N, C-alpha and C positions, 0 to 999 in steps of 0.2 A: 225658797220661801221659808222663813224662820218658824212661824207658828200658825200661819194663817188657816190652813185647810183642815188639819186634824185636831190640834190642841184647842184652837178657838172654837171649832165645831163641837168638840167634846164639851167644853165649858158651857156653851149656849145650850147644848142638849140636855144639860142637867135640869132645865126648867120643868120638863114634863115629870121627871122622876121625883124631884124634891117635893113636889106639891101633890103627888098622887093620893096622899092620905090625910092632907091637912085641911083645916077649915078656912073660911073666908078671912081675907086681909092678913094672912100670914106672910112674913118675909124671911128669907133665908140667905145666908152669906157663905161664900166659899173664898178661901184664900189659897193661892198657888205660889209655891216657892221653888226656886232653883238653888240647891244647897241651902244657904240661909237667906238668900236674897228674894224679896217679893217680886213676882213677875206678872200677876194678874189678879183681878177681883171680879166676882160675879154676884149680882143681887137679883133675887127673883121674888115676884109678888103674884099671888093668886087671888082672883076675885070671886071664886066659887069653891064650895067643898067638892071633893072628887072621890071616886071609888074605882077600884080595879075590877069590879064585878062585870063590867061591860067591855066589849072588844075595844071600843073607842069611847072614852068618857066625855061627858059635857065639861068643857073647861075653857077658860079664858085666862091665859097666863102672860104676864109681861116680864121682861128681863132687861138687865143692863150689864154689859161686859166691857172691861177696859184693861189694857196693859198698864203696868206701873213699874216703878223702880228703874233700874238700868235698862230693862227691856224696852221701856217706853221711849228711851232715847234712840234705840235702834228701830223699833217698830211701834210707832204711835198709833194704836188702834182703839177704837171705841164703837160700840153699837148698841142699839135698842131694838127690841122686837116683840113679837107676840106669837103665840100658838093657840089656835082655837079650832073647834070642829064645827062643821056646818050641819051635818046629819049624823046618824049612827054609823054611816059607812064612809064618811069623808071628813078631812080636816085640812086647815090651811096653816102654812108656815110663812111668816113675814119677818124680814130683817132689813133694817136700814142702818148704815154705819159709815165711818170714815177710816180709811187705812192710809196713813201717812198723807193725809190731805185729799185723797182720792175717794169719791163716793162709791158705795155699793148698795144695791137694793135687790131683794128677792121676794117674790110672792109665788109660792108653789102650792097647788092643791093636790092632795093625795087621796087615794081610794083603796078600800079593802080588796076589791076584785078587778080593778082596772089600772091602767098606767097613769102616772101623775100628769098633771097639766101645768106647764110653766106659764104663769100669768104675767110676770114681770121679772126681768133679769138684767141687772146692771152690775157688771163685775169691775172691781177696782183695777184689774190688769187689762181691761178692755176686750176680753174674749167674749164670744157669743156662747149661748148655752148649747149643750149637746142636743141632738135631735132625739126626741122621745120616740121609742120603739114600742108600739102597742102590744107586741108579743113579748119582747125581751124585758120590758119594764113593768109588765102586769103585776100588780100587787107589791111593787117596790115601796119602801118606806123612807122617811127622812132619817138622818143619822141619830136623832134624839129618841125616836120611838124604839130603837134598839134597847135603850136603857129601860124604858117602860116595860117592854116585853120581858126583859131579863128579870125585872122586879116582880112581874106577874108570875113567871115560872118559878122563881124562888119561893114565893108565897104558897104555891101549890105543891111543888115537888121537892123543895129544899135544894135544888140544883139549878144550873144555868147552862145546859148544853143545847146549842141550837145554831143554825146558820140563817142569815137574812140577806135579802137583796136590797141594796140601798142605791138611790138615785137622788142627787141633790142639785141637779141643774148643770153642774160643771163636770161631774164624774159619776160613773156607776161602778159598783164593786160589791163583792160578797164579804160579809162580816161574820166571823165565827166566834161563838161564845163557848168557853170551856170552863167547867167547874174545877177549881184547884183544890178547895177544901175549906174546912172551918178553921178560923184563926181568932186568937184573942189579941186585940189592939190595946196597947198601953197609951195613956194620955201623955202628950209631950208638952214642951214649953209653949206651943202655939194653941193650947187648950183644945186639942182634938178629941175625938170620941174615945171613950174608954169602955171596952166590953167585947162580947162575942160577935163575930162577923162571919159572913160567907165570902170567900175570895173567888172572884171570877176573872177570867182573862179574855179580852177582846183582841182578835187578830184580823187584819185586813188580808183577804186571800188573793184578790185580784182586782184590777181596776181598768176602766177605760175613761180617759180624761180628755177634755178639749185641748188642754195644753200638754204636750208630750213631756213625760217624766215628772209631772207635777207632784206625784206622791213618792218620788224616789230622791234619795240623797239630799235631804234638807233637814235641818234641826227642827224639832227635837228627835226625829226618827233617823236612825243610822242605816244607810243602804236600803236593803229590802225588808228590814225588820220594822214592822208597823204594829206595835203591840201596846195595849193599855191595860194595866191591872186595876181592878176595882174591888172595893170592899163594901158589903152591904150589911147593915145592922138589923138582925132579926128582931131585937127589942124595940126598934123604931120602924116597924112595918117594912123592913128591907130597904130603907132609905140608904142611898150611897153615902158613906162617910169618909172615904179616902180614895184617891186616884194616884196612880204612879206611872210616869212615862220616862223611858230612858232618853238621856241626852248624851252628846259626845263626851261631856264631862259631868259625871254625876247623874242626878235624876230630877225631874220636875214632880213635885208632890202637891196634890191639892187636898185640902181638908175642909169639911164642914165645920164652921166656927161654932163651938158650943158656948152659948152666952150664959 
C-alpha cells in the first residue's frame, strides 16, 4: 500500500488539531509535497468554536482529502468525513471515500473508559474489521486524537512525551510521542509557517492488523521504521504547521498554507 493507512490517516487526523482553537466557519488548508511534487491536499471546516479545557470538546468538524499530481495517477484517492462527539465521554469518527474506484466507509464510536464500537466498516480491500476486545481495547483512541492530546500536553507542559493505544477498526497499535526540542522554522517558497515551534516525533511501536504485514514494507515508510515528525507553533496555540515522513527517495512534507 502506497499511502493508504498511515499518510492518509495522518492527513485526515489533522482535522481535530487544526480546529481546536478556532472559531466558527474557519477553514484551513494543508499541502503535501514529495520533493517538489504535490501529492495531497487537505481542507478542514469547523462549525463550532472549540476549547482544549475539556477532555473531549464539543465539536463538529468536516474535512476533505484527496491525492493530487503524479500520485493521483498511481493512487486516486478522495474522501469526506466528520468527527463529532456525542457526550463528554464519547465521540464518533465517520469516513466515506473512494480508493481507485473502490468504496470505503467507517463509523466508529470511541469512549474515554470503554472499548470502541465499530458501527459500520466497509474497507476498499474487502477485509472485515478486527474483533474489538473489551479488555485490550479499553480506552483506545482514533489516530487523530493522538494529535489533539499532543497539542493539549504541549499547552500545559511544553513537551510531548506520551504513549497511546490506538484502534481504527483495521488495526490496533501503540503510538509513542517524543519531544525532540524547540526549533525555528524558516518560511519557504510554499509560504509555510515562519517562527518558533516545538518538534515532536510520533513512532508506531507495535501493531495487530487484519491484513498481515499491512504496516510493513510499503511507501512512504521503509521497513520497520514508521515515524512522523511534527512541528507545533506555540504562537498559534500549538497548531501543527509542518509534518515530515521519510520515503524511499526523499521525504513527504506537509505544511499549513499561510494565506
